[in-house]
Structure formats: structure tokens, C-alpha cells
PQR file of N, CA, C, O and H, with PARSE charges and radii, in Angstrom:
ATOM      1  N   MET A   1       0.841  -1.172   0.000 -0.4000 1.5000
ATOM      2  CA  MET A   1       0.000   0.000   0.000 -0.0000 2.0000
ATOM      3  C   MET A   1       0.894   1.246   0.000  0.5500 1.7000
ATOM      4  O   MET A   1       1.841   1.336   0.780 -0.5500 1.4000
ATOM      5  N   ALA A   2       0.586   2.196  -0.875 -0.4000 1.5000
ATOM      6  CA  ALA A   2       1.365   3.435  -0.957 -0.0000 2.0000
ATOM      7  C   ALA A   2       1.085   4.321   0.250  0.5500 1.7000
ATOM      8  O   ALA A   2      -0.052   4.449   0.705 -0.5500 1.4000
ATOM      9  H   ALA A   2      -0.184   2.123  -1.509  0.4000 1.0000
ATOM     10  N   LYS A   3       2.148   4.924   0.751 -0.4000 1.5000
ATOM     11  CA  LYS A   3       1.999   5.822   1.901 -0.0000 2.0000
ATOM     12  C   LYS A   3       1.599   7.211   1.414  0.5500 1.7000
ATOM     13  O   LYS A   3       2.065   7.674   0.374 -0.5500 1.4000
ATOM     14  H   LYS A   3       3.071   4.820   0.382  0.4000 1.0000
ATOM     15  N   LYS A   4       0.735   7.864   2.177 -0.4000 1.5000
ATOM     16  CA  LYS A   4       0.333   9.237   1.890 -0.0000 2.0000
ATOM     17  C   LYS A   4       1.296  10.177   2.597  0.5500 1.7000
ATOM     18  O   LYS A   4       1.597   9.983   3.775 -0.5500 1.4000
ATOM     19  H   LYS A   4       0.357   7.487   3.023  0.4000 1.0000
ATOM     20  N   ILE A   5       1.772  11.169   1.910 -0.4000 1.5000
ATOM     21  CA  ILE A   5       2.658  12.169   2.486 -0.0000 2.0000
ATOM     22  C   ILE A   5       1.834  13.434   2.741  0.5500 1.7000
ATOM     23  O   ILE A   5       1.107  13.900   1.864 -0.5500 1.4000
ATOM     24  H   ILE A   5       1.528  11.327   0.953  0.4000 1.0000
ATOM     25  N   VAL A   6       1.959  13.975   3.944 -0.4000 1.5000
ATOM     26  CA  VAL A   6       1.293  15.221   4.300 -0.0000 2.0000
ATOM     27  C   VAL A   6       2.360  16.290   4.437  0.5500 1.7000
ATOM     28  O   VAL A   6       3.345  16.101   5.152 -0.5500 1.4000
ATOM     29  H   VAL A   6       2.549  13.596   4.656  0.4000 1.0000
ATOM     30  N   LYS A   7       2.171  17.408   3.759 -0.4000 1.5000
ATOM     31  CA  LYS A   7       3.135  18.508   3.808 -0.0000 2.0000
ATOM     32  C   LYS A   7       2.622  19.560   4.792  0.5500 1.7000
ATOM     33  O   LYS A   7       1.504  20.057   4.659 -0.5500 1.4000
ATOM     34  H   LYS A   7       1.371  17.562   3.179  0.4000 1.0000
ATOM     35  N   LEU A   8       3.463  19.892   5.788 -0.4000 1.5000
ATOM     36  CA  LEU A   8       3.130  20.917   6.779 -0.0000 2.0000
ATOM     37  C   LEU A   8       4.107  22.070   6.620  0.5500 1.7000
ATOM     38  O   LEU A   8       5.307  21.861   6.443 -0.5500 1.4000
ATOM     39  H   LEU A   8       4.371  19.487   5.896  0.4000 1.0000
ATOM     40  N   TRP A   9       3.586  23.280   6.685 -0.4000 1.5000
ATOM     41  CA  TRP A   9       4.436  24.446   6.586 -0.0000 2.0000
ATOM     42  C   TRP A   9       3.933  25.499   7.560  0.5500 1.7000
ATOM     43  O   TRP A   9       2.748  25.831   7.553 -0.5500 1.4000
ATOM     44  H   TRP A   9       2.611  23.450   6.830  0.4000 1.0000
ATOM     45  N   TYR A  10       4.821  26.032   8.402 -0.4000 1.5000
ATOM     46  CA  TYR A  10       4.447  27.055   9.367 -0.0000 2.0000
ATOM     47  C   TYR A  10       5.286  28.296   9.149  0.5500 1.7000
ATOM     48  O   TYR A  10       6.511  28.219   9.058 -0.5500 1.4000
ATOM     49  H   TYR A  10       5.784  25.763   8.407  0.4000 1.0000
ATOM     50  N   ASP A  11       4.629  29.438   9.067 -0.4000 1.5000
ATOM     51  CA  ASP A  11       5.297  30.729   8.940 -0.0000 2.0000
ATOM     52  C   ASP A  11       5.107  31.467  10.262  0.5500 1.7000
ATOM     53  O   ASP A  11       4.022  31.974  10.548 -0.5500 1.4000
ATOM     54  H   ASP A  11       3.634  29.500   9.141  0.4000 1.0000
ATOM     55  N   ARG A  12       6.164  31.524  11.062 -0.4000 1.5000
ATOM     56  CA  ARG A  12       6.089  32.136  12.394 -0.0000 2.0000
ATOM     57  C   ARG A  12       5.748  33.623  12.300  0.5500 1.7000
ATOM     58  O   ARG A  12       4.933  34.124  13.075 -0.5500 1.4000
ATOM     59  H   ARG A  12       7.046  31.113  10.830  0.4000 1.0000
ATOM     60  N   GLU A  13       6.367  34.324  11.358 -0.4000 1.5000
ATOM     61  CA  GLU A  13       6.107  35.759  11.211 -0.0000 2.0000
ATOM     62  C   GLU A  13       4.642  36.041  10.888  0.5500 1.7000
ATOM     63  O   GLU A  13       4.042  36.961  11.444 -0.5500 1.4000
ATOM     64  H   GLU A  13       7.029  33.917  10.729  0.4000 1.0000
ATOM     65  N   GLY A  14       4.080  35.256   9.999 -0.4000 1.5000
ATOM     66  CA  GLY A  14       2.683  35.444   9.607 -0.0000 2.0000
ATOM     67  C   GLY A  14       1.706  34.700  10.506  0.5500 1.7000
ATOM     68  O   GLY A  14       0.494  34.865  10.373 -0.5500 1.4000
ATOM     69  H   GLY A  14       4.567  34.509   9.547  0.4000 1.0000
ATOM     70  N   ASP A  15       2.230  33.869  11.435 -0.4000 1.5000
ATOM     71  CA  ASP A  15       1.405  33.055  12.333 -0.0000 2.0000
ATOM     72  C   ASP A  15       0.398  32.236  11.521  0.5500 1.7000
ATOM     73  O   ASP A  15      -0.808  32.273  11.763 -0.5500 1.4000
ATOM     74  H   ASP A  15       3.215  33.735  11.542  0.4000 1.0000
ATOM     75  N   TYR A  16       0.939  31.499  10.551 -0.4000 1.5000
ATOM     76  CA  TYR A  16       0.156  30.825   9.514 -0.0000 2.0000
ATOM     77  C   TYR A  16       0.635  29.380   9.364  0.5500 1.7000
ATOM     78  O   TYR A  16       1.834  29.130   9.233 -0.5500 1.4000
ATOM     79  H   TYR A  16       1.918  31.470  10.354  0.4000 1.0000
ATOM     80  N   LEU A  17      -0.294  28.441   9.383 -0.4000 1.5000
ATOM     81  CA  LEU A  17       0.015  27.023   9.187 -0.0000 2.0000
ATOM     82  C   LEU A  17      -0.702  26.532   7.937  0.5500 1.7000
ATOM     83  O   LEU A  17      -1.883  26.813   7.736 -0.5500 1.4000
ATOM     84  H   LEU A  17      -1.267  28.643   9.489  0.4000 1.0000
ATOM     85  N   GLU A  18       0.022  25.800   7.105 -0.4000 1.5000
ATOM     86  CA  GLU A  18      -0.579  25.224   5.906 -0.0000 2.0000
ATOM     87  C   GLU A  18      -0.346  23.718   5.930  0.5500 1.7000
ATOM     88  O   GLU A  18       0.766  23.261   6.195 -0.5500 1.4000
ATOM     89  H   GLU A  18       0.982  25.573   7.269  0.4000 1.0000
ATOM     90  N   VAL A  19      -1.395  22.948   5.655 -0.4000 1.5000
ATOM     91  CA  VAL A  19      -1.332  21.487   5.623 -0.0000 2.0000
ATOM     92  C   VAL A  19      -1.865  21.046   4.261  0.5500 1.7000
ATOM     93  O   VAL A  19      -3.002  21.349   3.900 -0.5500 1.4000
ATOM     94  H   VAL A  19      -2.299  23.319   5.440  0.4000 1.0000
ATOM     95  N   MET A  20      -1.024  20.321   3.505 -0.4000 1.5000
ATOM     96  CA  MET A  20      -1.425  19.849   2.181 -0.0000 2.0000
ATOM     97  C   MET A  20      -1.414  18.324   2.142  0.5500 1.7000
ATOM     98  O   MET A  20      -0.444  17.685   2.549 -0.5500 1.4000
ATOM     99  H   MET A  20      -0.101  20.074   3.799  0.4000 1.0000
ATOM    100  N   PHE A  21      -2.499  17.762   1.649 -0.4000 1.5000
ATOM    101  CA  PHE A  21      -2.640  16.313   1.509 -0.0000 2.0000
ATOM    102  C   PHE A  21      -2.235  15.844   0.121  0.5500 1.7000
ATOM    103  O   PHE A  21      -1.821  14.699  -0.058 -0.5500 1.4000
ATOM    104  H   PHE A  21      -3.286  18.282   1.318  0.4000 1.0000
ATOM    105  N   ASP A  22      -2.356  16.732  -0.861 -0.4000 1.5000
ATOM    106  CA  ASP A  22      -2.115  16.367  -2.249 -0.0000 2.0000
ATOM    107  C   ASP A  22      -1.550  17.565  -2.997  0.5500 1.7000
ATOM    108  O   ASP A  22      -1.984  18.695  -2.778 -0.5500 1.4000
ATOM    109  H   ASP A  22      -2.692  17.663  -0.715  0.4000 1.0000
ATOM    110  N   ARG A  23      -0.584  17.324  -3.878 -0.4000 1.5000
ATOM    111  CA  ARG A  23       0.009  18.391  -4.686 -0.0000 2.0000
ATOM    112  C   ARG A  23      -0.661  18.415  -6.042  0.5500 1.7000
ATOM    113  O   ARG A  23      -0.195  17.793  -6.997 -0.5500 1.4000
ATOM    114  H   ARG A  23      -0.231  16.405  -4.056  0.4000 1.0000
ATOM    115  N   LYS A  24      -1.756  19.140  -6.109 -0.4000 1.5000
ATOM    116  CA  LYS A  24      -2.502  19.297  -7.362 -0.0000 2.0000
ATOM    117  C   LYS A  24      -2.895  20.761  -7.488  0.5500 1.7000
ATOM    118  O   LYS A  24      -2.897  21.507  -6.509 -0.5500 1.4000
ATOM    119  H   LYS A  24      -2.133  19.646  -5.333  0.4000 1.0000
ATOM    120  N   ALA A  25      -3.224  21.152  -8.695 -0.4000 1.5000
ATOM    121  CA  ALA A  25      -3.720  22.510  -8.910 -0.0000 2.0000
ATOM    122  C   ALA A  25      -5.037  22.687  -8.163  0.5500 1.7000
ATOM    123  O   ALA A  25      -5.867  21.778  -8.123 -0.5500 1.4000
ATOM    124  H   ALA A  25      -3.222  20.546  -9.490  0.4000 1.0000
ATOM    125  N   GLY A  26      -5.216  23.844  -7.584 -0.4000 1.5000
ATOM    126  CA  GLY A  26      -6.443  24.115  -6.857 -0.0000 2.0000
ATOM    127  C   GLY A  26      -6.484  25.548  -6.385  0.5500 1.7000
ATOM    128  O   GLY A  26      -5.665  26.374  -6.787 -0.5500 1.4000
ATOM    129  H   GLY A  26      -4.543  24.582  -7.617  0.4000 1.0000
ATOM    130  N   TYR A  27      -7.435  25.831  -5.537 -0.4000 1.5000
ATOM    131  CA  TYR A  27      -7.593  27.186  -5.016 -0.0000 2.0000
ATOM    132  C   TYR A  27      -8.110  27.118  -3.586  0.5500 1.7000
ATOM    133  O   TYR A  27      -8.708  26.125  -3.172 -0.5500 1.4000
ATOM    134  H   TYR A  27      -8.101  25.160  -5.210  0.4000 1.0000
ATOM    135  N   PHE A  28      -7.866  28.199  -2.835 -0.4000 1.5000
ATOM    136  CA  PHE A  28      -8.344  28.289  -1.458 -0.0000 2.0000
ATOM    137  C   PHE A  28      -9.732  28.921  -1.452  0.5500 1.7000
ATOM    138  O   PHE A  28     -10.021  29.840  -2.219 -0.5500 1.4000
ATOM    139  H   PHE A  28      -7.380  29.005  -3.172  0.4000 1.0000
ATOM    140  N   ARG A  29     -10.584  28.403  -0.564 -0.4000 1.5000
ATOM    141  CA  ARG A  29     -11.901  29.013  -0.377 -0.0000 2.0000
ATOM    142  C   ARG A  29     -12.205  29.089   1.115  0.5500 1.7000
ATOM    143  O   ARG A  29     -11.631  28.359   1.923 -0.5500 1.4000
ATOM    144  H   ARG A  29     -10.349  27.657   0.059  0.4000 1.0000
ATOM    145  N   GLU A  30     -13.116  29.984   1.458 -0.4000 1.5000
ATOM    146  CA  GLU A  30     -13.467  30.217   2.850 -0.0000 2.0000
ATOM    147  C   GLU A  30     -14.203  29.032   3.463  0.5500 1.7000
ATOM    148  O   GLU A  30     -14.830  28.233   2.767 -0.5500 1.4000
ATOM    149  H   GLU A  30     -13.583  30.577   0.802  0.4000 1.0000
ATOM    150  N   THR A  31     -14.106  28.944   4.789 -0.4000 1.5000
ATOM    151  CA  THR A  31     -14.899  27.985   5.564 -0.0000 2.0000
ATOM    152  C   THR A  31     -15.757  28.807   6.524  0.5500 1.7000
ATOM    153  O   THR A  31     -15.774  30.035   6.440 -0.5500 1.4000
ATOM    154  H   THR A  31     -13.596  29.593   5.354  0.4000 1.0000
ATOM    155  N   LYS A  32     -16.454  28.154   7.418 -0.4000 1.5000
ATOM    156  CA  LYS A  32     -17.273  28.872   8.394 -0.0000 2.0000
ATOM    157  C   LYS A  32     -16.432  29.595   9.438  0.5500 1.7000
ATOM    158  O   LYS A  32     -16.947  30.444  10.165 -0.5500 1.4000
ATOM    159  H   LYS A  32     -16.440  27.157   7.487  0.4000 1.0000
ATOM    160  N   SER A  33     -15.151  29.271   9.520 -0.4000 1.5000
ATOM    161  CA  SER A  33     -14.234  29.934  10.441 -0.0000 2.0000
ATOM    162  C   SER A  33     -13.429  30.987   9.682  0.5500 1.7000
ATOM    163  O   SER A  33     -12.928  30.723   8.589 -0.5500 1.4000
ATOM    164  H   SER A  33     -14.732  28.581   8.929  0.4000 1.0000
ATOM    165  N   ASP A  34     -13.308  32.172  10.261 -0.4000 1.5000
ATOM    166  CA  ASP A  34     -12.492  33.206   9.615 -0.0000 2.0000
ATOM    167  C   ASP A  34     -11.002  32.911   9.739  0.5500 1.7000
ATOM    168  O   ASP A  34     -10.189  33.625   9.151 -0.5500 1.4000
ATOM    169  H   ASP A  34     -13.715  32.386  11.149  0.4000 1.0000
ATOM    170  N   GLN A  35     -10.624  31.878  10.489 -0.4000 1.5000
ATOM    171  CA  GLN A  35      -9.222  31.484  10.650 -0.0000 2.0000
ATOM    172  C   GLN A  35      -8.798  30.385   9.682  0.5500 1.7000
ATOM    173  O   GLN A  35      -7.601  30.156   9.505 -0.5500 1.4000
ATOM    174  H   GLN A  35     -11.284  31.298  10.967  0.4000 1.0000
ATOM    175  N   VAL A  36      -9.750  29.704   9.055 -0.4000 1.5000
ATOM    176  CA  VAL A  36      -9.426  28.519   8.258 -0.0000 2.0000
ATOM    177  C   VAL A  36      -9.895  28.682   6.811  0.5500 1.7000
ATOM    178  O   VAL A  36     -11.022  29.098   6.539 -0.5500 1.4000
ATOM    179  H   VAL A  36     -10.722  29.890   9.199  0.4000 1.0000
ATOM    180  N   MET A  37      -8.984  28.337   5.893 -0.4000 1.5000
ATOM    181  CA  MET A  37      -9.312  28.274   4.464 -0.0000 2.0000
ATOM    182  C   MET A  37      -9.040  26.835   4.024  0.5500 1.7000
ATOM    183  O   MET A  37      -8.102  26.203   4.510 -0.5500 1.4000
ATOM    184  H   MET A  37      -8.069  28.000   6.113  0.4000 1.0000
ATOM    185  N   GLU A  38      -9.852  26.324   3.114 -0.4000 1.5000
ATOM    186  CA  GLU A  38      -9.601  24.981   2.584 -0.0000 2.0000
ATOM    187  C   GLU A  38      -9.133  25.098   1.142  0.5500 1.7000
ATOM    188  O   GLU A  38      -9.597  25.962   0.398 -0.5500 1.4000
ATOM    189  H   GLU A  38     -10.613  26.837   2.719  0.4000 1.0000
ATOM    190  N   LYS A  39      -8.217  24.228   0.756 -0.4000 1.5000
ATOM    191  CA  LYS A  39      -7.754  24.193  -0.628 -0.0000 2.0000
ATOM    192  C   LYS A  39      -8.437  23.026  -1.311  0.5500 1.7000
ATOM    193  O   LYS A  39      -8.414  21.900  -0.815 -0.5500 1.4000
ATOM    194  H   LYS A  39      -7.841  23.526   1.360  0.4000 1.0000
ATOM    195  N   VAL A  40      -9.051  23.309  -2.465 -0.4000 1.5000
ATOM    196  CA  VAL A  40      -9.787  22.293  -3.210 -0.0000 2.0000
ATOM    197  C   VAL A  40      -9.353  22.297  -4.669  0.5500 1.7000
ATOM    198  O   VAL A  40      -8.826  23.292  -5.168 -0.5500 1.4000
ATOM    199  H   VAL A  40      -9.069  24.224  -2.867  0.4000 1.0000
ATOM    200  N   ASP A  41      -9.579  21.170  -5.349 -0.4000 1.5000
ATOM    201  CA  ASP A  41      -9.309  21.109  -6.785 -0.0000 2.0000
ATOM    202  C   ASP A  41     -10.557  21.571  -7.539  0.5500 1.7000
ATOM    203  O   ASP A  41     -11.547  21.968  -6.925 -0.5500 1.4000
ATOM    204  H   ASP A  41     -10.006  20.362  -4.944  0.4000 1.0000
ATOM    205  N   LYS A  42     -10.506  21.519  -8.855 -0.4000 1.5000
ATOM    206  CA  LYS A  42     -11.627  22.009  -9.670 -0.0000 2.0000
ATOM    207  C   LYS A  42     -12.917  21.233  -9.443  0.5500 1.7000
ATOM    208  O   LYS A  42     -14.002  21.735  -9.739 -0.5500 1.4000
ATOM    209  H   LYS A  42      -9.701  21.197  -9.354  0.4000 1.0000
ATOM    210  N   ASP A  43     -12.808  19.989  -8.910 -0.4000 1.5000
ATOM    211  CA  ASP A  43     -13.990  19.177  -8.641 -0.0000 2.0000
ATOM    212  C   ASP A  43     -14.480  19.306  -7.193  0.5500 1.7000
ATOM    213  O   ASP A  43     -15.460  18.671  -6.804 -0.5500 1.4000
ATOM    214  H   ASP A  43     -11.927  19.582  -8.670  0.4000 1.0000
ATOM    215  N   GLY A  44     -13.787  20.135  -6.402 -0.4000 1.5000
ATOM    216  CA  GLY A  44     -14.191  20.340  -5.011 -0.0000 2.0000
ATOM    217  C   GLY A  44     -13.581  19.366  -4.024  0.5500 1.7000
ATOM    218  O   GLY A  44     -13.953  19.374  -2.850 -0.5500 1.4000
ATOM    219  H   GLY A  44     -12.991  20.652  -6.718  0.4000 1.0000
ATOM    220  N   ASN A  45     -12.652  18.525  -4.464 -0.4000 1.5000
ATOM    221  CA  ASN A  45     -11.979  17.586  -3.564 -0.0000 2.0000
ATOM    222  C   ASN A  45     -10.970  18.329  -2.694  0.5500 1.7000
ATOM    223  O   ASN A  45     -10.237  19.184  -3.191 -0.5500 1.4000
ATOM    224  H   ASN A  45     -12.350  18.519  -5.417  0.4000 1.0000
ATOM    225  N   ILE A  46     -10.927  18.013  -1.408 -0.4000 1.5000
ATOM    226  CA  ILE A  46     -10.033  18.678  -0.468 -0.0000 2.0000
ATOM    227  C   ILE A  46      -8.576  18.293  -0.747  0.5500 1.7000
ATOM    228  O   ILE A  46      -8.231  17.113  -0.806 -0.5500 1.4000
ATOM    229  H   ILE A  46     -11.522  17.319  -1.004  0.4000 1.0000
ATOM    230  N   LEU A  47      -7.740  19.304  -0.917 -0.4000 1.5000
ATOM    231  CA  LEU A  47      -6.300  19.107  -1.117 -0.0000 2.0000
ATOM    232  C   LEU A  47      -5.512  19.477   0.129  0.5500 1.7000
ATOM    233  O   LEU A  47      -4.379  19.031   0.305 -0.5500 1.4000
ATOM    234  H   LEU A  47      -8.020  20.263  -0.869  0.4000 1.0000
ATOM    235  N   GLY A  48      -6.111  20.295   0.999 -0.4000 1.5000
ATOM    236  CA  GLY A  48      -5.433  20.740   2.204 -0.0000 2.0000
ATOM    237  C   GLY A  48      -6.195  21.874   2.855  0.5500 1.7000
ATOM    238  O   GLY A  48      -7.339  22.161   2.504 -0.5500 1.4000
ATOM    239  H   GLY A  48      -7.032  20.658   0.856  0.4000 1.0000
ATOM    240  N   PHE A  49      -5.535  22.517   3.818 -0.4000 1.5000
ATOM    241  CA  PHE A  49      -6.161  23.651   4.498 -0.0000 2.0000
ATOM    242  C   PHE A  49      -5.079  24.546   5.089  0.5500 1.7000
ATOM    243  O   PHE A  49      -3.926  24.140   5.235 -0.5500 1.4000
ATOM    244  H   PHE A  49      -4.605  22.283   4.103  0.4000 1.0000
ATOM    245  N   SER A  50      -5.471  25.766   5.424 -0.4000 1.5000
ATOM    246  CA  SER A  50      -4.560  26.701   6.075 -0.0000 2.0000
ATOM    247  C   SER A  50      -5.268  27.313   7.276  0.5500 1.7000
ATOM    248  O   SER A  50      -6.489  27.469   7.292 -0.5500 1.4000
ATOM    249  H   SER A  50      -6.408  26.096   5.305  0.4000 1.0000
ATOM    250  N   ILE A  51      -4.461  27.657   8.289 -0.4000 1.5000
ATOM    251  CA  ILE A  51      -4.990  28.255   9.510 -0.0000 2.0000
ATOM    252  C   ILE A  51      -4.209  29.535   9.791  0.5500 1.7000
ATOM    253  O   ILE A  51      -2.979  29.525   9.843 -0.5500 1.4000
ATOM    254  H   ILE A  51      -3.469  27.530   8.276  0.4000 1.0000
ATOM    255  N   PHE A  52      -4.929  30.619   9.967 -0.4000 1.5000
ATOM    256  CA  PHE A  52      -4.350  31.904  10.330 -0.0000 2.0000
ATOM    257  C   PHE A  52      -4.421  32.076  11.843  0.5500 1.7000
ATOM    258  O   PHE A  52      -5.278  31.482  12.497 -0.5500 1.4000
ATOM    259  H   PHE A  52      -5.928  30.627   9.924  0.4000 1.0000
ATOM    260  N   LYS A  53      -3.530  32.881  12.397 -0.4000 1.5000
ATOM    261  CA  LYS A  53      -3.502  33.179  13.839 -0.0000 2.0000
ATOM    262  C   LYS A  53      -3.415  31.893  14.667  0.5500 1.7000
ATOM    263  O   LYS A  53      -4.157  31.724  15.635 -0.5500 1.4000
ATOM    264  H   LYS A  53      -2.834  33.364  11.865  0.4000 1.0000
ATOM    265  N   VAL A  54      -2.530  31.010  14.293 -0.4000 1.5000
ATOM    266  CA  VAL A  54      -2.373  29.710  14.964 -0.0000 2.0000
ATOM    267  C   VAL A  54      -2.059  29.890  16.450  0.5500 1.7000
ATOM    268  O   VAL A  54      -2.565  29.133  17.278 -0.5500 1.4000
ATOM    269  H   VAL A  54      -1.927  31.148  13.506  0.4000 1.0000
ATOM    270  N   SER A  55      -1.245  30.864  16.796 -0.4000 1.5000
ATOM    271  CA  SER A  55      -0.851  31.043  18.191 -0.0000 2.0000
ATOM    272  C   SER A  55      -2.017  31.460  19.089  0.5500 1.7000
ATOM    273  O   SER A  55      -1.901  31.381  20.312 -0.5500 1.4000
ATOM    274  H   SER A  55      -0.834  31.480  16.124  0.4000 1.0000
ATOM    275  N   LYS A  56      -3.119  31.893  18.522 -0.4000 1.5000
ATOM    276  CA  LYS A  56      -4.296  32.306  19.305 -0.0000 2.0000
ATOM    277  C   LYS A  56      -5.136  31.108  19.760  0.5500 1.7000
ATOM    278  O   LYS A  56      -6.032  31.257  20.591 -0.5500 1.4000
ATOM    279  H   LYS A  56      -3.214  31.957  17.528  0.4000 1.0000
ATOM    280  N   ILE A  57      -4.846  29.925  19.219 -0.4000 1.5000
ATOM    281  CA  ILE A  57      -5.591  28.715  19.587 -0.0000 2.0000
ATOM    282  C   ILE A  57      -4.964  28.170  20.860  0.5500 1.7000
ATOM    283  O   ILE A  57      -3.925  27.513  20.802 -0.5500 1.4000
ATOM    284  H   ILE A  57      -4.118  29.804  18.545  0.4000 1.0000
ATOM    285  N   ARG A  58      -5.571  28.428  21.995 -0.4000 1.5000
ATOM    286  CA  ARG A  58      -4.963  28.046  23.270 -0.0000 2.0000
ATOM    287  C   ARG A  58      -5.910  27.279  24.184  0.5500 1.7000
ATOM    288  O   ARG A  58      -5.586  26.170  24.608 -0.5500 1.4000
ATOM    289  H   ARG A  58      -6.415  28.962  22.043  0.4000 1.0000
ATOM    290  N   ARG A  59      -7.041  27.830  24.487 -0.4000 1.5000
ATOM    291  CA  ARG A  59      -7.908  27.247  25.519 -0.0000 2.0000
ATOM    292  C   ARG A  59      -8.786  26.112  25.019  0.5500 1.7000
ATOM    293  O   ARG A  59      -9.017  25.140  25.738 -0.5500 1.4000
ATOM    294  H   ARG A  59      -7.305  28.731  24.142  0.4000 1.0000
ATOM    295  N   LYS A  60      -9.274  26.228  23.794 -0.4000 1.5000
ATOM    296  CA  LYS A  60     -10.113  25.162  23.242 -0.0000 2.0000
ATOM    297  C   LYS A  60      -9.693  24.898  21.803  0.5500 1.7000
ATOM    298  O   LYS A  60      -9.196  25.796  21.123 -0.5500 1.4000
ATOM    299  H   LYS A  60      -9.086  27.018  23.210  0.4000 1.0000
ATOM    300  N   PRO A  61      -9.889  23.682  21.347 -0.5600 1.5000
ATOM    301  CA  PRO A  61      -9.462  23.360  19.976  0.2800 2.0000
ATOM    302  C   PRO A  61     -10.310  24.096  18.940  0.5500 1.7000
ATOM    303  O   PRO A  61     -11.486  24.386  19.163 -0.5500 1.4000
ATOM    304  N   LEU A  62      -9.696  24.382  17.829 -0.4000 1.5000
ATOM    305  CA  LEU A  62     -10.397  24.960  16.687 -0.0000 2.0000
ATOM    306  C   LEU A  62     -11.043  23.818  15.929  0.5500 1.7000
ATOM    307  O   LEU A  62     -10.363  22.863  15.552 -0.5500 1.4000
ATOM    308  H   LEU A  62      -8.741  24.146  17.648  0.4000 1.0000
ATOM    309  N   GLN A  63     -12.342  23.901  15.700 -0.4000 1.5000
ATOM    310  CA  GLN A  63     -13.054  22.821  15.023 -0.0000 2.0000
ATOM    311  C   GLN A  63     -13.797  23.391  13.812  0.5500 1.7000
ATOM    312  O   GLN A  63     -14.620  24.297  13.945 -0.5500 1.4000
ATOM    313  H   GLN A  63     -12.894  24.677  16.005  0.4000 1.0000
ATOM    314  N   VAL A  64     -13.493  22.848  12.635 -0.4000 1.5000
ATOM    315  CA  VAL A  64     -14.087  23.321  11.391 -0.0000 2.0000
ATOM    316  C   VAL A  64     -14.359  22.123  10.495  0.5500 1.7000
ATOM    317  O   VAL A  64     -13.509  21.243  10.361 -0.5500 1.4000
ATOM    318  H   VAL A  64     -12.824  22.112  12.527  0.4000 1.0000
ATOM    319  N   ALA A  65     -15.523  22.084   9.887 -0.4000 1.5000
ATOM    320  CA  ALA A  65     -15.838  21.032   8.909 -0.0000 2.0000
ATOM    321  C   ALA A  65     -15.310  21.444   7.551  0.5500 1.7000
ATOM    322  O   ALA A  65     -15.625  22.531   7.067 -0.5500 1.4000
ATOM    323  H   ALA A  65     -16.213  22.800   9.995  0.4000 1.0000
ATOM    324  N   LEU A  66     -14.516  20.598   6.933 -0.4000 1.5000
ATOM    325  CA  LEU A  66     -14.052  20.819   5.580 -0.0000 2.0000
ATOM    326  C   LEU A  66     -15.028  20.128   4.647  0.5500 1.7000
ATOM    327  O   LEU A  66     -15.382  18.968   4.862 -0.5500 1.4000
ATOM    328  H   LEU A  66     -14.259  19.714   7.325  0.4000 1.0000
ATOM    329  N   THR A  67     -15.465  20.832   3.614 -0.4000 1.5000
ATOM    330  CA  THR A  67     -16.505  20.254   2.742 -0.0000 2.0000
ATOM    331  C   THR A  67     -15.973  19.744   1.442  0.5500 1.7000
ATOM    332  O   THR A  67     -16.735  19.236   0.620 -0.5500 1.4000
ATOM    333  H   THR A  67     -15.178  21.774   3.440  0.4000 1.0000
TER
END
């Protein structure tokens, strides 16, 4: 079985985390959270997500449904 590679990237200056499941062409779109964007391909399949203001997540977990 082929292993899935997940790419994580954190920008400390921008306080920004990006998580990619697949390296394909796509675009970011909004979610119900103003902190989270999801990256999708042209068919709407999830390729990854990004989180802004990561350091502000302290007391309770950030929970967002990716569609």
C-alpha cells in the first residue's frame, strides 16, 4: 500500500500554518471559520487547508468542517 505524504508548513512571522494532503492545482476558499481556508481542486476535492492566527488557539481546539 502506498503511503500518503502530508506537507506541513508554518510561517512564524505570519502566524500561519498550511497542511497539504495532495500536490494538485487548486484554489483556497473560505470555511465557516475566519481562521481557516480549505484548498480544493476544480472538482471540489479537499487538497489541504490553512490556519491563520495559529498562536491564538490556546484554551479550546479549533473545530471546522471541511466540505
